[in-house]
NUNUGU-19989 format. One record per atom (N, C-alpha, C): z, x, y. Coordinates in steps of 0.2 Angstrom, whole numbers, plus 5000, padded with zeros to 4 digits. Atoms other than C-alpha are relative to their C-alpha. Last residue first. Example, Ala and Ser with C-alpha at 12.3 -4.5 7.8 and 13.67 -1.06 7.14 Angstrom:
BEGIN
499949964994
503650684995
500349965005
500050044994
503950624978
500050045006
***
This chain:
BEGIN
499849985006
436351005164
500549934999
499250004999
435350935179
500250004993
499750045003
433350985175
500849994999
499250005001
432451085182
500249945000
499650055002
430451115176
500950025002
499450025000
429651255185
500249944999
499550074999
427851305186
500550004996
499350015003
426951465190
500149935000
499450034997
425351545196
500550004995
499550035002
423651635194
500549955002
500350065003
422051695200
500549954997
500850004994
422551885202
499849944995
500549975000
424451855192
499449995005
500650055001
425851785199
499350035000
500649975000
427551875197
499349974999
500950015005
428751765200
499850045002
500749964998
430651815210
499749994994
500649975004
431951725208
499750005003
500649955000
433651675217
499550024995
500149955004
435151545216
499250035001
499949924997
435651465233
499950054996
500150004993
436051275224
500050095002
499650044995
436051305204
499750025009
499950004992
435051395192
500549955002
499550024996
435251445173
500049985005
499349994998
433751495163
500449955004
499550064997
432451445151
500550065005
499349985000
430751535148
500449975004
499550044999
428851535145
500849994998
499349995001
427751675147
500549925002
499450054998
425951645148
500550034998
499249955001
424451755143
500449965004
499550055005
422951615142
500850055000
499750064997
421951685157
500549974996
499850045004
421551865151
500349935004
499949935004
420151965160
500549964995
500749985006
419551825168
500150034995
500550064997
421051735180
499550044993
500349984995
422251905174
499449934999
500350064998
423851895165
499350005003
500750005000
424352045157
499649955003
499949954995
426352025162
499050045000
499849935004
426151855156
499950055005
500449955003
425951735170
500350044995
500249954996
427251585171
499650044997
500649995000
428151435166
499550045003
500749964997
429651425168
499550024996
500649985005
430951295161
499750045004
500750004999
432551285173
499650014994
500249965002
434351215168
499249995003
500650015001
435251155181
499950034994
500549965004
437051165187
499549964996
500450035006
437851055200
499450084997
499450015006
439151095213
499649984994
499349955001
438051075227
500249984995
499450034998
436150975224
500650064999
499550025005
434651085224
500549975002
500150075000
433451115238
500549964996
499750024997
434151295241
500049935003
499950065001
433451365226
500649955005
499350024999
432951505233
500049954999
499750094998
431251565228
500650025001
499249995001
430451765230
500249915002
499850024996
428451775226
500849974999
499450015001
427651915220
500349955004
499449994994
425951945223
500549994994
499250015001
424351965213
500350015005
499649944999
422651935223
500749984997
500449935003
421051835219
500850064999
500849985002
422051675225
499850054995
500349964997
423751605221
499450015001
500849975003
424651465214
499850065005
500449944996
426451405214
499450024999
500449995002
427451235207
499550065006
500249954993
428951175209
499450024994
500549965001
429651035200
499750045004
500449974995
431350935202
499550054995
500549915001
432050815191
499750025006
499849954996
432850655200
499950094999
499549975004
432450545187
500550045004
499650045003
431550395196
500650054995
499950044998
430750485210
500549964997
500350065001
430450635206
500449945001
499750025005
430750805217
499949934999
500050084999
429450895223
500649984995
499650075005
429351065225
500149965002
499550054998
427951175233
500549984995
499550015006
427451365233
500349925004
499650074997
425751415243
500449984993
499450025004
424651565241
500249955004
499749935005
423151655249
500449974996
500349975003
421951535258
500250044997
500650025000
423151475272
499750024996
500649984994
424751565269
499449984999
500850025003
426151485258
499750035007
500349934995
428151465259
499249974998
499549955000
429351325251
499650075005
500649945002
428351165254
500550075001
500049944996
429751045251
499350044999
500549945000
429350865245
500250055004
500249964995
430550715241
499550074999
499350024996
430850575232
499850025005
499249954996
429250605223
500449955004
499950044995
427950495211
500750045003
500550004996
427050605198
500149965007
500350074997
428150685187
499449995005
499950024994
428150825176
500049925001
499350014996
428950825158
499849975008
499450055001
427350785147
500650025006
500250054998
426450905157
500249934998
499950024993
427551045155
499749935003
499650025000
427551025135
500249995009
500250065000
425851055135
500849975003
500150024993
426351225139
499849955000
499749984996
427151245122
499949995008
499550055000
426151125112
500550015004
499749994994
424551225115
500749985003
499949945002
423351195101
500650045002
499749975008
423650995101
500250084999
499250014999
423151035120
500449984993
500149964996
421351085115
501050025003
499849925007
421250985101
500350045004
499549995004
421450835115
500250044995
500150045007
420150885126
500650024996
500349975005
420650935143
500049964993
500750004999
420950845160
499950014993
499949955005
422850785158
499350024999
500249995008
422450695173
500250054997
500249945002
423650655188
499750014994
500349995006
423850495196
499750064999
499550045005
425050485210
499749984995
500450085002
423950625217
500549974996
499650075000
424650785226
499549964998
500550034997
423850975223
500249914999
500349994995
425451075220
499549955004
499750004995
426351005208
499750015006
499650065001
425350965194
500449995005
500450044995
424251115201
500249944999
499450024994
425751215194
499649955003
499250024999
425251205176
500049975005
500350065002
423251245178
500749955000
500250034993
424051395188
499849944998
499550004997
424851465171
500049955007
499850075001
423351435162
500649985003
499649975008
422551575172
500249934998
499349994998
421351525185
500350014994
499649934997
419451545187
500649995002
499750014992
418751395175
500350075002
499249994999
417451445166
500349985003
499650024994
415651455163
500450004997
500149974995
414151555155
500549975004
499949934999
414651515137
499950035008
500149984992
414751325141
500050085000
500550044995
414951235124
499850035007
500350035006
415951355111
499649935004
500749985002
416151475126
499749944994
500250075006
417451355134
499350034997
500749975001
418451505144
499649964993
500549994993
419851405153
499550044997
500549975005
420451305136
499550035006
499749945001
422051235145
499450054996
500549975004
421051135157
500650064996
499750005010
422751045164
499650024998
499949935003
421850985183
500150014992
499950025006
420950815188
500250084995
500549925003
420550865205
500250014993
500150025005
421050675212
499650054995
500649975003
421550725229
500150004992
499949985007
423050625238
499250034999
499650055002
422750625258
500050044993
500250075000
422150705272
500249954994
499550024994
423150855273
499749945002
499550035003
422450895255
500649985007
500150085002
420750935263
500649974997
500750054997
421251075272
500049924998
499950004994
423051165268
499349975004
499450024998
422951145250
500249985007
500150094998
421151155249
500849975000
500050034996
421551325253
499849965001
499549974996
422551405239
499649985009
499350064999
421451285230
500450025004
500350084996
419751375234
500749955000
499750034991
420451555234
499849925001
499449995001
420251595214
500349985005
499949914997
418251555216
500949985000
499850004996
417551355209
500650085001
499450045002
416251395196
500349995008
499350005002
415251525194
500449975000
500049954997
413651495204
500650044998
500549955002
412651395191
500250055006
500249974997
414151265191
499550065002
500749995000
414151185175
499750035005
500350035005
416051155168
499150045002
499949955002
416851245184
499650004994
500449964998
416051115195
500250064994
500750015004
416950985184
499650045002
499849955008
418751045191
499150004997
499450015004
418250975211
499950054994
500349965005
417251025226
500749994994
500049924999
418150895237
499350064995
500249974992
418050715243
500250075001
500449955000
418850645226
499950045007
500750005002
420050505228
500050095000
500349935001
421750445227
499249995001
499349935002
422950305229
499550065001
500249935001
422150165239
500350055000
500350005007
423150015231
499350075002
499749945005
424250075248
499649994992
500350045006
423049975259
500250054995
500550094998
423849995276
499849974993
499550044997
424850165270
499949925002
499449995006
423550235259
500649955002
500050105000
422250195275
500450004992
499350015001
422750405279
500349915000
499949994992
421050465284
500749965001
499350044997
420450505268
500250005007
499549964999
418550555269
500749954998
499949984994
417250445261
500650015001
499550054996
417150445243
499650015007
500450004993
415950545231
500249965006
500749945000
417150485219
499749995003
500850014998
418550325223
499750105001
500049954999
420250285215
499350054999
500749974999
420450125219
500250095000
500149934997
422050025213
499350034999
500549945002
421649835206
500350055006
499549975002
422949685207
499650064999
500049985008
421449585207
500550035000
500050085001
421549525226
500249994994
499350015000
421849725228
500249925001
499949985008
419949765223
500949964999
500150045006
419549655238
500250014995
499750064996
420249785252
499949934994
499350005002
419749925239
500349955002
499949995009
417849865240
500850024999
499850065003
418149835258
499949994993
499450055000
418549995262
500049944998
499549955005
417150105251
500749955003
500050035005
415849965261
500750034995
500050055003
416349995276
500049984994
499250014997
416450165279
500349934997
499649995007
414750155268
500850015002
500350055005
413750055283
500650034995
499650084997
414850155298
499749974991
500250044993
413950335291
500649934998
499649994995
414850465278
500149945005
499350005000
414050445263
500549975001
499649945003
412250415271
500649994999
499550004997
411050275275
500350054995
499949994992
409250295276
500849995001
500349944999
408850195258
500350015009
500650014998
410050035254
499750085002
500550054998
410350145243
500449935004
500050085000
411350295246
499649945000
500150034992
410850455240
500149954999
500550004996
411750505223
499749995007
500549934998
413350505216
499249984999
500550004997
414550355220
499550055001
500649924998
415850345208
499549985004
500550024997
417450215206
499550075002
500349964996
418950255196
499250005002
500749975001
419950105194
499650055002
500349964997
421650065191
499150035000
500050014994
422549905186
499950065003
500349934997
421949855170
500049995007
499449954999
422849725163
500050055003
499649985005
421349635152
500850055003
499950055006
420949485163
500450064995
499250035000
421449595179
500149964993
499449955000
420049725174
500549955000
500249975009
418649585169
500750035001
499750075004
419149485187
500150034992
499549994999
418749665195
500549954995
499949965002
417049645189
500850034998
499750005009
416849495190
500150054998
499550055004
417349505208
500049994994
499349974997
416449685214
500549934996
499550015006
414849625204
500750015002
500050075004
413749595220
500449974994
499850054995
414449735230
500049934997
499350005001
414149845215
500249945005
499850025008
412349795215
500650004998
500050084999
412249805235
500149974993
499350044998
412949975234
499949935001
500350064999
411750085222
500449935004
500150024993
412650235225
499549985001
500649974999
412450275206
499850015007
500450034996
413950155206
499150015002
500549984995
414950205194
499449985002
500650044997
416350095188
499750065005
500649954996
417650185178
499449955000
500750025000
419250065173
499750065003
500249994991
420950145169
499249994998
500749975000
421750095150
499650005009
500450064996
423550065151
499350035000
500449974997
424650135138
499649985003
499749994993
426150075130
499650035004
499649914999
425550105112
500249995007
499450005004
425249905110
500350064999
499450044999
424349885125
500750024995
499849964995
423150035119
500749955005
499649965006
422849935104
500350055005
499550015003
422449785114
500450064996
499450014996
421549875126
500449964998
499749954997
420349955114
500449985004
499649965003
420249815103
500250055004
499350045003
419649695116
500450034995
499550014994
418449825125
500649954997
499850085000
417349855108
500750005004
499550014997
416350015112
500449915001
499549965003
415150055100
500550005004
499950025005
413949925108
500450034995
500549995004
413949965124
500249964995
500049935002
414949875137
499750014994
500450015007
414549735148
500150084996
499450025004
415749715164
499649984991
499349984999
414949825176
500549964996
499450064999
413349815174
500550014999
499250015005
412449945179
500149975001
499949965006
410549965182
500650004996
500050065009
410349815194
500150054997
499650065000
409749945209
500149964995
499449995005
409250105204
500549945001
499750064998
407550115210
500550004994
500150024994
407050295213
500449945002
500450075000
407750355197
500149985006
500749964999
408550535197
499549955001
500049964998
410350445190
499350035003
499650004995
410750305182
500250035007
500550004993
409350265171
500449995007
500849975001
410050295153
499850035007
500049914998
411850265161
499450044997
500449984992
411650065163
499950075001
500849985000
412749985151
499650035006
500450064998
414550005151
499450015000
499950065005
415850125142
499449955001
500650025002
415250275151
500049954994
500750024997
416850325158
499450004993
500649995004
418550295149
499349995006
500650004997
420150345158
499450004994
500449985002
421750335148
499449975004
500650035002
423450295153
499450044999
500050064998
425250325155
499349974999
500550024997
425650485148
499649945000
499550014992
427250545141
499449975005
499949954997
426550645125
500149975010
499449955001
426450535111
500350055006
499550025005
425650405118
500450034998
499850024996
424450485127
500549955000
499749954998
423950555111
500349985005
499449985004
423650395102
500350075004
499450044999
422650325117
500650034995
499849994992
421450475117
500749955002
499749945000
421150445100
500350025006
499450005002
420850275103
500450074998
499450024995
419650325115
500649974997
499949954994
418650415103
500449995003
499749955004
418550275089
500450065002
499250035002
418150135101
500450054997
499950045007
416650235107
500549994996
499550044999
416650315126
499849954993
499350005001
415850475121
500649944999
499650044995
414150455115
500750005000
499750085002
413750575102
500349975009
499449995009
412750725108
500149925001
499649945002
411850775126
500249984990
500549944998
410550635131
500350064999
500149974994
411250505121
499750065001
499749934999
411550505101
500050025009
500449955000
410150395099
500350075001
499449964999
411350235092
499650095001
499649955005
410050115095
500250075002
499549935000
410049975106
499850034992
499749975005
408349875107
500550064999
499850075001
407549795124
500650004993
499450044995
407349955133
500149944998
499950054997
405649985126
500349985003
500450004995
405750165121
499949935004
500749965003
407350145111
499550005007
500450045001
408950155120
499450014998
500849995002
410350285120
499649944999
499950015006
412450275124
499250024996
500450054999
412550355141
499949994990
499650064998
414050445145
499449974997
500450014996
413850595132
500249945004
500350055001
414750715122
499449975005
500250025008
415050885118
500049945000
500750015004
414050935134
500349974993
500149915005
415651035143
499449964995
500249934997
415450895157
499850054997
500750014997
415450755144
499950055003
500549995007
416950825134
499449985003
500449935000
417850835152
499550024994
500249964994
417850655154
499750075000
500749995002
418350535140
499750025007
500550025000
420150525146
499450034998
500849975006
421850575149
499449975001
500650035006
423050505161
499750034997
500249975001
424750535173
499549984993
500149985007
425450395180
499650085000
500249925001
426050325196
499850014995
499249935000
426250145194
499550044999
500449935002
425150015201
500550044999
500450015005
425949825200
499650074997
499849965008
427149875210
499750004994
500749965004
426049845225
500350014994
499849975007
427349735235
499350014997
499650015003
426649705252
500150014995
500050025007
424849715255
500549974997
500250074999
424749745274
500049974992
500450055006
425649905273
499749925001
499550025008
426049965289
499649974996
499850054999
424450035303
500549984993
500250045002
423950215303
500349934998
500450024996
424450345312
499549934999
499850024994
425850395303
499849955004
499850065003
424750415288
500449965005
500550045000
424050555299
500149944996
500450044994
425450615305
499449965000
500150075003
426350655289
499849945007
500150064991
426550835293
499949934996
499450024998
427450935276
499849935005
499950055007
425851005272
500349965000
500650034999
425551075290
499949954996
500150064997
427251125289
499449955000
499850045005
426851265276
500249905002
500650035005
425551365286
500349944997
500149995008
426651395301
499749964994
500249944999
426751375320
500150044993
499449985003
426251195320
500150085001
499849934997
425051085325
500750014998
499349995003
424050935317
500150075003
499949914998
422550895330
500850004996
499449975002
421950705327
500050084999
500049935002
420750605333
500550034999
499849954996
421050425330
499950064999
499549965005
419950305323
500250035006
500149955006
419150205336
500550014996
499749935001
419750035342
499650064997
499949975006
418849865346
500550075001
499649944999
418649725360
500150044994
499549974997
417149725359
500249924999
499950064996
415749695344
500750025004
499350035002
415449855336
500049955005
500150064995
413949945332
500649974998
499750044998
413850145328
500049945002
499749965006
412750275325
500449964998
499549994997
411250215335
500650004994
499849944995
409550235333
500650005003
500050024991
409450135318
500050055004
500150074999
408950145300
499949985006
500950004998
408850345297
499949915003
500550025005
410750335299
499250005001
500350064999
412250415308
499549974994
500650005005
413650535305
499749945002
499850085005
414650555322
499350004995
500750015003
414650725329
500049954995
500150065006
416250755337
499450005002
500250084997
416250895348
500149964994
499950045005
417351085346
499649955003
499950084998
417151215359
499749974993
499650025005
417251415356
500249915002
499350034995
416251425371
500550004996
499749944996
415051535359
500450015008
499849955000
415151455346
500150065003
500349954996
414851285349
500350075000
499749934998
415351195333
499750035005
500549964998
414951005331
500150065003
500049964995
416250915321
499550075004
499849945003
416150775308
499850055008
500149974996
416650595310
499950094999
499549955000
416350455300
499950085006
500549945003
415550305308
500650064997
500349944999
416550165310
499850054998
500750034998
417049995303
499950075007
500250065001
418950085300
499449975004
500850044998
419250245300
500049944996
500250085000
421250255302
499449995000
499350015003
421650445307
499749925000
499850084995
420650585311
500249964995
500250055002
420450765309
499949945002
500750064995
420650935316
499949964994
500450035003
422051075310
499749925002
500150064999
422951185319
499749994994
500450035006
424051335314
499749925004
500350064998
424651455330
499749964993
499950045005
425251615320
499949915000
499450015000
425051715335
500449944994
499949955001
423351775331
500850015000
499949954993
422951595328
500250064998
499549964997
422451505311
499950045007
499949944997
421351365310
500650035001
499549974998
421051215299
499950065003
500249944998
419651095298
500650045002
499749984998
419950905288
499750095001
499149994999
418750885292
500249974994
499850075001
416750925291
500950005001
499549985006
416151065300
500049934997
499450055001
414451055311
500450014994
499549954999
413151175318
500549984998
499749964995
411851025315
500750054999
500550004994
410950915304
500150035004
499449964994
411950945287
499350035005
500550004994
411050825274
500550035004
499649984997
411150885255
499849975008
499750085001
410250865241
500649985005
500750035000
408951025246
500349895000
499750075001
410651115248
499549965000
500650044998
409751285248
500349934996
499850035007
411451375246
499449964996
499949975007
410651485258
500349994994
500749985003
409851365268
500250064995
500450065003
411551245270
499250044996
499850025007
412451395275
499549954997
500449955005
411151455288
500449994994
500650015003
411451275294
499750074996
499950065003
413351275295
499250004996
500750035001
413551425304
499749964994
500150065004
415451455309
499250005001
500449985006
415651645315
499749934997
500550014998
416151585332
499750044995
500550064997
417551505324
499650035002
499750034993
418251665314
499549945001
500349954995
417651655296
500350005005
499549974996
418351585280
499750055006
500149954997
417251465271
500550035003
499850004994
417651325258
499750095002
499549955001
416651295243
500150015008
500149944999
415751125245
500750054999
499949965006
415850955238
499750105001
499649954997
416250865254
500150054995
499449985007
414650765249
500550065004
500150045005
413250655262
500750024995
500150064999
413250685279
500249954993
500450045005
413850865276
499949935002
499950094998
414650935293
499449974996
500450014997
414851125282
500049915002
500550005003
416551175275
499549975004
500750035001
417751275283
499649974997
500150025008
419351365285
499649945001
500450075003
419351445302
499850004994
500250015006
420151605309
500049944997
499550035004
420351555328
499750024992
500650005005
419251625342
500450014993
499949945004
420451565355
499650024994
499849954995
420751445369
499950074995
499549955002
419851295361
500150065005
500249944997
418951155369
500750064999
499549955001
419151015358
499950055003
499949935002
417950865363
500750055001
499249964999
417650705361
499950075000
499849944998
415950635366
500550025001
499550004997
415350505355
500150075003
499749945001
413450475352
500949985002
500549945002
412350345350
500350054999
499749915001
413650195348
499450055000
500349965003
412950035352
500150075000
500149964997
414449915362
499450054990
500149975007
414449745361
499750085001
499750035006
415149655373
499750014996
500149945006
415149745390
500249954993
500749985001
415049655407
499950034995
500550044999
416349525406
499550034997
500250004995
417749615394
499349975002
500750054999
418549635380
500050005008
499950074998
419549795379
499449935001
500550044995
418749955372
500149935001
500050065002
420250075365
499549965004
500350044995
419750235362
500249965000
500450045002
421050355352
499649965007
500150034996
422250495352
499549964999
500750055000
423250585341
499949975003
500250074997
424450725341
499549964998
500950004997
425250865333
500149945004
500449965003
426950895324
499250005001
499949945001
428150845335
499550064996
499449995004
427250695339
500250095000
499749925000
426150655353
500650004995
499650005000
425250465355
500150104997
499949925005
423750475365
500749994999
499150025003
423150295370
499950054997
499849965004
421350285380
500950014996
499449965001
420750145388
500150054994
499949955005
419050105394
500850015000
499349954999
418449985407
500150024991
499849995009
416749945413
500750004999
499350005000
416549905432
500350004992
499850055005
414849855431
500850024998
500350085000
414349905448
500449984994
500650025000
415150085448
500049935000
500150024991
416950125452
499249995000
500649974997
417050125432
500149965007
500650024998
418750075424
499650025005
500549994996
420150165416
499649945003
500650065000
421750105407
499650035007
500450014994
422950255401
499449965000
500850024999
424150255389
499949985005
500149994994
425650385385
499249964998
500650014999
426550385369
499849985007
499950004995
428150485362
499149985002
500649984997
428150485344
500149975007
499750014995
429350455328
499450045006
500650014993
428750405314
500250005007
499950034994
429950455300
499450015004
500449944997
429450455282
500049985008
500050024992
430650405269
499550045005
499850095000
430050385250
500050005008
499250004997
429250565248
500049925000
499849955001
427450625241
500850005002
500249954995
426950465239
500450064998
500049945005
427050285231
500050065004
500150025006
427650125241
500050054995
500649985002
428050255256
500049944993
500149995006
429450185266
499650004996
500350065006
429750175284
499950044995
500349985009
430750265296
499849944995
499850055004
430550205315
500050054993
499749965008
430450305330
500249944997
499950045007
429350245346
500450044994
500049965005
429250305366
500249944993
499550045004
428450235379
500050054994
499649955003
427450285394
500449964995
499150025000
426350175405
500050054993
499649955007
424750215414
500649984998
499250015000
423750095428
500050054993
499850085001
421950075433
500850015000
499250035004
421650265433
500049935003
499549994994
419750265443
500649994994
499350065004
418250315432
500450015006
499750064996
416650375438
500349964999
499749994994
416250455422
500149955004
499549935001
416050465403
500150015007
499650034996
415150275400
500650074999
499449995002
413450305397
500550005002
500149934998
412150165400
500650044998
499850004993
411850035390
500150055003
500150094997
411049965373
500450005007
500950004999
410650155366
500149945003
500350085003
412450185370
499550015000
500750035000
413150355374
499949954997
500450045003
415150385376
499349995003
500550044998
416550495384
499449984994
500050055004
417850615384
499649965002
500350054996
418050805392
500049944993
500550035004
419150935386
499749945002
500350054998
419951065397
499649974995
499849994992
421151185387
499549945003
500850015000
421651155369
499949995007
500450015004
422951275364
499349964998
500650055001
423651295379
499650034996
500749974998
425251395379
499749944998
500149994991
427151325384
499350054999
499549954999
427551305364
499950045007
499450035006
426151185361
500350095001
499649924999
425051145376
500349984993
499349995005
423651015374
500350085001
499849965002
422450955389
500450014993
499349995005
421450805391
500050085000
499949925004
419750755401
500850004999
499449995002
419150595411
500150064993
500149995006
417550615421
500750024996
499750075002
417850535437
500050014993
500650075002
416650655446
500249944996
500250034991
418050745456
499549964997
500449954996
418850785437
499849955007
500750014997
419950645430
499850065006
500350014995
421650665420
499250015000
500750045000
422550675404
500050005006
500050044994
424050795400
499349995001
500650024998
424750835383
500049985007
500050044994
426350925378
499149995002
500750034999
426850985361
500149965005
500549945002
428451075360
499450005000
500349964995
429550965368
499550054998
499749924998
430550915353
499850025005
499350025000
430050715355
500650075000
499950035007
428150755358
501050005002
499649955006
427850775376
500049974994
499550035006
426750655389
500150044995
499549935005
425950705404
500449944997
500549985003
424750575417
500150054993
499749955005
426050465423
499550024996
499850025009
425250385436
500150054998
499250055000
425550375457
499849994993
499850015008
423750455459
500349954997
500650005002
423350435477
499949974992
500050084999
425150415483
499449984996
499550045005
425450575471
500049925004
500450005008
423950665481
500449944995
500450024998
424850615499
499549994992
500050065000
426350665492
499549955003
500050015006
425750835488
500149925001
500550005004
424750865503
500249954994
500550084997
426150785515
499650024994
499550055001
427550935505
499449925001
500249995009
426151075507
500349924996
500650025001
426051035526
499949984991
500250074999
427751025527
499549984999
499850045003
428051185519
499949934999
500249975006
426751285529
500249954994
500350055001
427451225545
499650004992
500550005005
428851325545
499749965000
500250055007
429651275562
499650054995
500649975003
430551395575
500049934995
499950025006
431951325588
499350004996
***
């Protein structure tokens, strides 16, 4: 009898390996399309790989930490234990893009311990969804490790393709950059900064800010970000253009040699990869909010999603000013007309916005420049104590304004510009929020323009992450919702603290009013929809009707058609949407204004009908209260025709669709105000082709007949 010893040897080797490992190190998504493998190499270094549709999209990527107060934690590990589990729930948004959110994932938890003398412990948790993955580090309580002073976190994303990449530089202070579209191997953030002469920002590495979105040759779409950023430093991603590798690069501080300080036990934010084989599913993904903890505030019905107008755009145009004006000795008020002209936040002017809002189904009015301090708010070395968040200028009667607004059924939205003097704001927060509560104001727009005080801190470091989060948590105690500008990035905390309603965190509409580079180009928002918007709501301030504002800024304009400005109310999501233009420009254009009057802000469900990153996108949303549908589509500098099928409508129901589309001669620069408004009847399955002009768009209101 002859024996084949090779299978026997292989069986013994396999058995021995499994006896040694005896741990589950693989987890797949519920639909089995996304797979994560975890393992240790010969040196005990932890690494992971990610597969999508049987293709490796993230190859062996290593994990670990460096500290200033301890030896690095990155090798000499053993796997102590692994566990897997499945979770499936449906939770409801207090407000948002939809009501019901499915949170379904498979989890792998890996417990590691050093083989070296200290025997420190580190856990890794992977949650794998149909739309991507999230993983984070857990530092459990342990005898030999009490406090972590993290110098660097070494989380790698080792990519397998030179992806088409949509990126902004890894600036530690602002996200207000235009997006670049290059191959991953061509990302050059430092050269970008030098070219743009960005002296007021800090870009220390060839790194990008997140979300950063990539598109592969076979249509694979990846977007890298983070979720649940709490008591930690914001993460940029350093780009190794030669090896196509991304590595976490935490935002630091000039005041410490570490980037994060935490007492054990603690967890890091989730490191996230949204994965899809098409662009629309990136927008529909709820990975980021699902990786956050459930609502900790309970009922937040005191915040009402709304449209709002306000004293804002006129100041960017130079029609009026934020500051009131003071005499030289700073002791006596005189109406000097401010820096540019008449002070905007005066009682009469604000009442004008209240009247307009009340007449046009707009729930709020934002008042910027109402409080003392604007004369010395920026450009001054010592800005601490400049702003007073409870004292109005002499020409702003806050009692009368709030009384009048209430009479008209309109809510005043408070504005707190901190000028990045954080300690001043922290000291006054309780008093400021209490004033809002007294007047029945439930929303505040906060601002952090300028270099952070105390000196040496950056907008996106741990100090400021805590400041932003603590401000919002405190605001909730006074039934105040926060819309932060110059913020930390959105990471899904709106689920846990649903009074975090919106934020800026991108190059917004105001750049069109004064940017020397010509403003935001037509491709900007078709990129933003698939990058920045994946992280959360955007206060972009749409609705500019006076596209070429020659009366105020002859060298500037909005680089879209008026039809696209309407489409943005559907495409760029926020539970608060500004009708940003001047009252007189709306009153001169009552027909397109009708769409702003009609469009919703709080949605039952959202469907992304089509889209290509950087080129175009079309989104349909159903309003919660009425069941009405609204559709918005935008394009870049290329004209195109979009084919729509209304298969999202109810069966056996006729609808009236009001279409606001680019006119036949429309063009974002040559003829931006050319718009056609028409009504048609549609039903489920109806088809429609819409032509979008260069830099154009369309908006559709759909009502049951």
